[in-house]
C-alpha positions as CSV (number, residue, x, y, z in Angstrom):
1,X,-23.2,-11.8,-30.6
2,X,-20.8,-13.7,-28.4
3,X,-21.0,-14.3,-24.5
4,X,-18.5,-13.2,-23.1
5,X,-19.6,-13.9,-19.1
6,X,-17.8,-17.4,-18.7
7,X,-14.7,-15.9,-20.0
8,X,-15.0,-12.8,-17.6
9,X,-15.7,-15.0,-14.9
10,X,-12.6,-17.3,-15.6
11,X,-10.3,-14.6,-16.0
12,X,-11.4,-12.7,-13.2
13,X,-11.2,-16.1,-11.0
14,X,-7.3,-16.3,-12.7
15,X,-6.5,-13.3,-11.6
16,X,-7.6,-13.7,-7.9
17,X,-5.8,-16.7,-7.7
18,X,-2.6,-15.0,-8.7
19,X,-3.4,-11.6,-6.5
20,X,-3.6,-14.2,-3.5
21,X,-0.5,-16.1,-4.5
22,X,1.7,-12.7,-4.8
23,X,-0.1,-11.9,-1.1
24,X,0.9,-14.7,0.7
25,X,4.1,-15.0,-0.9
26,X,5.4,-11.5,0.3
27,X,3.9,-12.0,3.5
28,X,6.9,-14.6,4.0
29,X,4.4,-17.5,3.6
30,X,5.6,-20.6,2.2
31,X,3.8,-22.0,-0.8
32,X,4.0,-24.4,-3.6
33,X,3.7,-24.0,-7.4
34,X,-0.1,-25.5,-8.4
35,X,1.8,-27.5,-10.9
36,X,4.4,-29.4,-10.1
37,X,4.3,-28.8,-6.2
38,X,7.7,-27.3,-5.7
39,X,8.4,-24.1,-3.4
40,X,8.4,-21.1,-5.2
41,X,10.7,-18.5,-4.5
42,X,10.6,-14.6,-4.7
43,X,13.2,-12.1,-6.4
44,X,13.6,-9.0,-5.0
45,X,15.4,-6.0,-7.0
46,X,18.1,-6.0,-4.6
47,X,18.7,-9.8,-5.8
48,X,21.7,-10.0,-8.5
49,X,19.9,-12.5,-10.4
50,X,20.9,-11.6,-14.2
51,X,18.8,-14.6,-15.6
52,X,15.7,-13.2,-13.8
53,X,13.7,-9.9,-13.2
54,X,12.0,-9.4,-10.0
55,X,9.2,-11.6,-9.4
56,X,7.9,-15.1,-8.7
57,X,9.1,-18.6,-9.8
58,X,8.7,-22.1,-10.3
59,X,12.0,-24.0,-10.3
60,X,10.9,-25.9,-13.2
61,X,9.7,-23.0,-14.9
62,X,5.8,-23.6,-14.3
63,X,4.9,-20.5,-12.9
64,X,6.7,-17.2,-13.6
65,X,5.5,-14.2,-12.5
66,X,7.3,-11.1,-13.2
67,X,6.6,-8.1,-10.8
68,X,7.7,-4.4,-11.1
69,X,9.2,-3.7,-8.3
70,X,11.9,-0.9,-7.0
71,X,14.6,-1.2,-4.4
72,X,14.4,1.2,-1.7
73,X,17.1,2.0,0.0
């Protein structure tokens, strides 16, 4: 039988790290990519960008977090 406790712990840490990053970005705080240290970009549903869906992206492509967001009018 395989022990998944280590994998579960790493997955949980990664999830919480991403959740914190998303929270900081949505609060309007300037945040950089953990890999390349470039500023992260938030693309909202109102933003007309044919190449990317709403989410948080790094210009180099290191960070790519697609979010399910809807525009509220």
